[in-house]
C-alpha positions in Angstrom: 65.4 108.6 46.7 66.2 106.5 49.8 64.5 103.4 51.1 65.3 101.5 54.2 64.2 98.0 55.3 65.0 96.6 58.7 64.8 92.9 58.8 63.7 91.3 62.0 64.6 87.7 62.8 67.2 85.7 61.0 69.3 85.2 64.1 71.0 82.2 62.6 72.1 84.4 59.6 73.3 87.1 62.0 75.4 84.6 63.9 76.8 83.2 60.7 77.8 86.7 59.6 79.4 87.4 63.0 81.5 84.3 62.6 83.4 86.1 59.8 85.8 89.0 60.1 84.2 92.4 59.9 85.6 93.0 56.4 84.5 89.6 55.1 81.0 90.0 56.6 80.6 93.4 55.1 81.7 92.1 51.7 79.1 89.3 51.9 76.3 91.7 52.9 77.2 94.3 50.3 77.3 91.8 47.5 74.0 90.3 48.5 72.4 93.7 48.8 73.7 94.6 45.3 72.1 91.4 44.0 68.8 92.1 45.6 68.8 95.8 44.7 69.5 94.9 41.0 65.9 93.7 40.7 64.6 97.0 41.8 67.1 99.0 39.7 66.1 97.1 36.6 62.4 97.7 37.2 62.9 101.4 37.8 65.0 101.7 34.6 62.4 99.8 32.6 59.4 101.9 33.8 61.1 105.3 33.9 59.7 107.6 31.3 61.8 107.9 28.2 62.3 111.0 26.1 63.7 111.4 22.6 67.3 112.2 22.5 70.3 111.3 24.6 71.1 111.0 27.4 68.0 109.4 28.8 67.3 109.2 32.5 66.1 105.6 32.1 69.6 104.6 31.0 71.3 106.3 34.0 69.7 104.4 36.9 72.5 102.8 38.8 73.2 100.9 42.0 76.3 101.1 44.2 77.5 100.5 47.8 77.2 103.5 50.0 80.2 104.6 52.1 79.9 104.4 55.8 79.7 107.7 57.7 81.4 108.6 60.9 79.5 107.1 63.8 78.1 104.2 61.8 78.5 100.7 63.3 81.2 98.8 61.5 78.6 96.1 60.4 76.2 98.7 59.0 76.0 98.3 55.2 73.9 100.1 52.6 73.5 100.2 48.9 71.9 103.1 46.9 69.9 103.0 43.8 69.6 106.3 42.0 70.5 108.5 39.2 73.4 111.0 38.8 72.9 114.5 40.0 72.3 115.9 36.5 69.1 113.9 36.4 67.7 115.6 39.5 64.3 115.8 37.8 63.5 112.2 38.7 62.1 113.7 41.9 59.6 115.8 39.9 58.7 112.7 37.9 58.1 110.7 41.0 56.0 113.2 42.9 54.8 115.6 40.3 54.7 119.4 40.3 52.1 122.1 40.2 52.0 121.8 36.4 52.7 118.0 36.0 51.1 115.0 37.6 53.2 112.4 39.3 54.6 109.5 37.2 56.0 107.3 40.0 58.5 104.6 39.3 60.7 104.3 42.4 58.1 103.5 45.1 56.0 101.1 42.9 59.1 99.1 42.0 60.1 98.9 45.7 56.6 98.0 46.8 56.3 95.3 44.2 59.7 93.7 44.4 60.8 94.1 48.0 59.8 90.6 49.1 61.5 89.0 46.1 64.6 91.2 46.6 64.8 90.0 50.2 64.7 86.4 49.1 67.5 87.1 46.6 69.5 88.8 49.4 69.0 85.9 51.8 69.9 83.3 49.3 73.0 85.3 48.2 74.2 85.6 51.8 73.8 81.9 52.5 75.5 81.0 49.2 78.4 83.2 50.0 78.6 81.9 53.6 78.5 78.3 52.3 81.4 79.1 50.0 83.3 80.2 53.1 82.5 76.9 54.9 79.7 78.2 57.1 76.5 76.2 56.7 73.0 76.4 58.2 72.3 74.5 61.5 68.6 74.2 60.9 66.7 73.5 57.7 64.4 76.5 57.7 62.4 77.4 54.6 63.9 80.9 54.4 66.7 82.7 56.2 64.6 85.8 56.7 61.6 85.2 58.9 59.8 88.5 59.2 59.8 91.9 57.6 58.7 93.5 60.9 55.3 94.5 59.4 56.9 96.8 56.8 55.2 95.3 53.7 
């Protein structure tokens, strides 16, 4: 399952990230995305149906940085939350089948926690930037000003 959120605004944050080298900026962004994504990963794992016996799909929900593809901008970063291929049936659980009703966990977790995850991501980025000697120039209440009408 793949979700994408494009954040509008936060020009000050973008300028601060551009002040770093590409490698350092990507590292800050990936670490912050992993921190924010962990909230969603935990919710999915907690609400995923459990079955008797091992291995259990709920124990296999993971998060990791996604490798860049050819043609991606050097500053594009992504993290993925998912399950290993042998647990492909999470798709059937999420959307249901002809014989089984849907038991969604991914989308409800995202819909519920996206605003909180964005706050975690913003705070993590500013904390990492402050550790590198880059501070905020204005005292705004939050580094991310708009979700572009996505939520």
